[in-house]
C-alpha positions as CSV (number, residue, x, y, z in Angstrom):
1,M,0.2,-0.2,0.2
2,K,0.6,4.1,-0.6
3,F,-0.2,5.8,2.9
4,L,-0.2,9.0,3.7
5,L,-0.2,9.2,7.8
6,T,-1.2,12.3,9.4
7,S,-2.2,14.1,12.6
8,G,-5.3,15.9,11.8
9,G,-6.3,15.1,8.1
10,V,-5.9,16.9,5.0
11,T,-5.4,20.0,6.4
12,N,-3.6,22.3,3.5
13,P,-2.7,21.9,-0.3
14,S,0.8,20.4,1.0
15,I,-1.4,17.5,1.9
16,R,-3.9,17.6,-0.2
17,S,-1.4,17.3,-3.3
18,A,0.6,14.6,-1.4
19,L,-2.8,12.5,-1.2
20,V,-4.0,13.4,-5.3
21,D,-0.9,12.5,-6.3
22,L,-1.0,8.9,-4.7
23,L,-4.5,7.9,-6.0
24,G,-3.5,9.0,-9.2
25,K,-6.8,10.3,-9.7
26,P,-9.1,12.9,-7.8
27,I,-10.8,12.9,-5.1
28,S,-14.0,12.9,-6.5
29,E,-13.1,10.2,-8.7
30,C,-12.1,7.9,-5.7
31,H,-14.3,5.1,-4.0
32,A,-13.2,5.4,-0.2
33,L,-14.1,2.5,3.0
34,C,-14.1,4.2,6.5
35,V,-12.3,2.4,9.3
36,P,-13.9,3.4,12.5
37,T,-12.5,0.3,15.0
38,A,-9.9,2.9,17.2
39,L,-12.4,5.0,18.2
40,W,-14.1,1.9,19.9
41,G,-10.7,1.5,22.0
42,H,-10.4,4.8,23.2
43,S,-12.3,6.3,26.2
44,Q,-13.4,9.3,25.0
45,C,-14.7,7.9,21.7
46,G,-18.2,6.2,21.3
47,P,-21.2,6.2,18.7
48,A,-21.2,10.6,18.2
49,S,-17.7,10.3,17.2
50,V,-18.4,6.9,15.2
51,R,-21.2,9.0,13.0
52,G,-19.7,12.1,12.9
53,F,-16.9,10.5,11.3
54,V,-19.0,8.3,8.4
55,A,-21.4,10.6,8.3
56,A,-19.0,12.7,6.9
57,E,-20.1,15.7,9.3
58,S,-18.0,19.3,10.2
59,R,-15.4,17.7,12.3
60,W,-14.5,15.6,9.3
61,R,-14.5,17.6,6.3
62,N,-10.5,17.6,6.2
63,F,-11.1,13.8,6.3
64,S,-14.0,12.1,5.4
65,G,-14.9,15.2,4.1
66,L,-13.2,15.6,1.3
67,G,-15.8,15.4,-1.2
68,W,-15.0,11.4,-2.2
69,A,-17.3,9.4,-5.1
70,S,-18.3,7.5,-1.9
71,L,-17.7,6.5,1.4
72,G,-18.8,2.9,2.8
73,V,-17.7,2.0,6.0
74,L,-15.2,-1.4,6.8
75,E,-15.7,-2.3,10.9
76,L,-13.7,-4.8,11.8
77,T,-15.2,-6.3,14.3
78,A,-17.5,-7.2,12.2
79,L,-15.2,-9.4,9.4
80,P,-14.3,-12.5,11.2
81,S,-17.8,-13.5,11.4
82,I,-18.7,-12.8,8.1
83,G,-15.1,-14.3,6.2
84,A,-12.8,-13.2,4.0
85,Q,-14.6,-13.9,1.4
86,R,-17.2,-11.0,1.9
87,W,-15.0,-8.6,3.0
88,V,-11.9,-8.3,0.5
89,P,-13.0,-7.6,-2.4
90,W,-14.7,-4.8,-0.3
91,V,-11.5,-3.4,0.3
92,E,-10.4,-4.8,-3.6
93,E,-12.6,-2.0,-4.9
94,A,-11.9,0.8,-3.1
95,D,-8.9,2.9,-3.6
96,V,-8.3,4.9,0.1
97,L,-9.0,3.3,2.7
98,L,-9.6,6.3,6.2
99,V,-8.9,5.4,9.5
100,D,-9.3,7.5,11.6
101,G,-8.1,7.8,15.0
102,G,-9.1,6.5,18.8
103,D,-7.0,3.9,20.7
104,A,-3.9,2.2,18.0
105,T,-3.7,-0.8,19.8
106,Y,-6.8,-1.7,19.9
107,L,-7.0,-1.1,16.0
108,C,-3.5,-3.0,15.9
109,H,-5.4,-6.3,17.3
110,W,-8.5,-6.5,15.4
111,M,-6.5,-5.5,12.5
112,R,-4.5,-8.6,13.0
113,E,-7.5,-10.8,14.6
114,S,-9.8,-9.2,11.4
115,G,-7.1,-10.1,8.8
116,L,-6.5,-6.6,6.6
117,A,-2.7,-6.7,8.7
118,D,-2.6,-9.9,6.5
119,L,-3.3,-8.6,3.4
120,L,-1.9,-4.7,3.1
121,P,1.2,-6.3,1.6
122,S,-1.1,-7.7,-1.6
123,L,-2.8,-4.0,-2.1
124,P,0.4,-2.5,-3.6
125,G,-2.1,0.1,-5.9
126,K,-4.5,1.2,-2.2
127,V,-3.9,3.9,-0.6
128,W,-3.7,4.0,3.3
129,V,-4.6,7.8,4.4
130,G,-4.6,7.6,8.7
131,V,-5.1,9.7,11.2
132,S,-3.5,10.3,15.0
133,A,-4.1,6.3,15.5
134,G,-5.2,5.9,12.3
135,S,-1.5,6.4,11.4
136,M,0.2,4.8,14.5
137,V,-0.7,1.6,14.3
138,L,1.7,1.2,11.5
139,T,4.3,2.1,13.9
140,P,7.1,-0.3,15.5
141,R,5.2,0.7,19.1
142,I,3.3,4.2,20.3
143,G,4.6,5.3,23.4
144,Q,2.7,3.6,27.0
145,D,1.3,7.2,27.2
146,F,-0.2,7.1,23.9
147,V,-1.8,3.2,25.1
148,S,-5.9,4.0,26.5
149,W,-7.4,0.7,25.4
150,P,-7.0,-1.7,28.8
151,S,-6.3,-5.1,27.3
152,A,-3.6,-4.1,25.2
153,P,-0.5,-5.6,25.9
154,D,1.5,-3.6,25.8
155,D,2.4,-0.6,23.1
156,R,3.8,-2.5,20.3
157,T,1.6,-2.0,17.2
158,L,1.7,-2.8,12.9
159,G,5.8,-1.9,12.1
160,V,4.7,-1.9,8.8
161,V,6.2,1.4,9.5
162,G,10.3,1.9,10.5
163,F,9.7,5.1,12.8
164,S,7.1,6.7,15.4
165,I,4.5,8.6,15.4
166,F,3.9,11.2,18.3
167,P,0.8,12.9,17.1
168,H,-1.0,16.8,17.3
169,L,1.8,18.5,18.6
170,D,1.1,21.4,20.4
171,L,-2.4,20.6,20.0
172,F,-3.0,19.8,23.6
173,P,-1.5,20.4,26.8
174,E,0.5,17.4,27.7
175,N,1.5,17.3,23.5
176,T,4.4,19.9,24.2
177,Q,7.5,19.5,22.4
178,A,9.4,18.4,25.7
179,H,6.9,15.5,26.2
180,A,7.9,14.5,22.4
181,E,11.9,14.3,23.8
182,K,10.8,12.3,26.5
183,W,8.8,9.9,25.0
184,A,10.5,9.8,22.0
185,A,13.1,8.7,24.1
186,G,11.8,5.8,25.3
187,L,11.2,4.2,22.1
188,G,14.5,2.0,20.7
189,V,13.1,2.8,16.7
190,P,13.8,6.5,14.9
191,A,10.6,9.1,15.5
192,Y,9.0,12.3,13.9
193,A,6.6,14.5,16.0
194,I,3.6,16.0,14.0
195,D,0.8,18.8,14.4
196,E,-1.8,19.2,12.8
197,Q,-0.9,20.5,9.7
198,T,1.9,18.0,8.4
199,A,1.5,14.9,7.3
200,I,4.9,12.0,6.3
201,R,4.0,9.6,3.3
202,V,5.5,6.3,2.7
203,E,5.5,5.4,-0.8
204,D,7.3,2.3,-1.9
205,G,10.3,2.5,0.9
206,S,10.5,6.3,0.7
207,V,9.7,8.6,3.4
208,E,8.8,12.3,3.2
209,V,7.6,14.9,5.7
210,V,4.8,17.5,3.8
211,S,4.3,19.9,6.1
212,E,2.9,23.7,5.8
213,G,3.2,23.4,10.0
214,R,6.6,22.3,12.6
215,W,7.5,18.9,12.9
216,L,10.5,17.3,14.8
217,E,12.5,14.4,13.7
218,F,14.4,11.9,16.8
219,G,16.8,9.2,16.7
220,S,17.4,9.1,12.2
């Protein structure tokens, strides 16, 4: 797959240009599947968050509300009970997966349980757009401070990319540069801290930071 890993979505022209380039055609011609699963794993999220995401309400204008040709829902917790013969074609027919935030360890668990994690290498033409935990799930570790799911065994995630992500830089009191530096020091892997105007594009092993805001790199 090709990945656009964001903190807050497609928030500026530079990130939007990177997305269109990855898609290879206009957003209005692309069919998207919304993956809300991570929302269920976070104590501050719930039905209203899921509804807003899949209904492309104004808070999600930079994500599900970008003007896609169509929006569908891929709820990972349901997939093991319906069989891959049903849901794999849905993924194969889509142009892009929109993977929302929440708890990355919960999302990681259901990506493995559903089989979606195993499917990713067979989807070279698809685009993954993540927000917050939807980006962090692809990294090797997220750091214990970002784990809110009580059943998470540790902070390890899928390791599809070789770096970790500290999202929402400067957005919340606990997401300062000092917090990011302390977080990165305990990971043992390269890492980035990114704000809402920054994304990380990953394609064919190449990593590019796309930003009209502020970002930090650790341990490169």
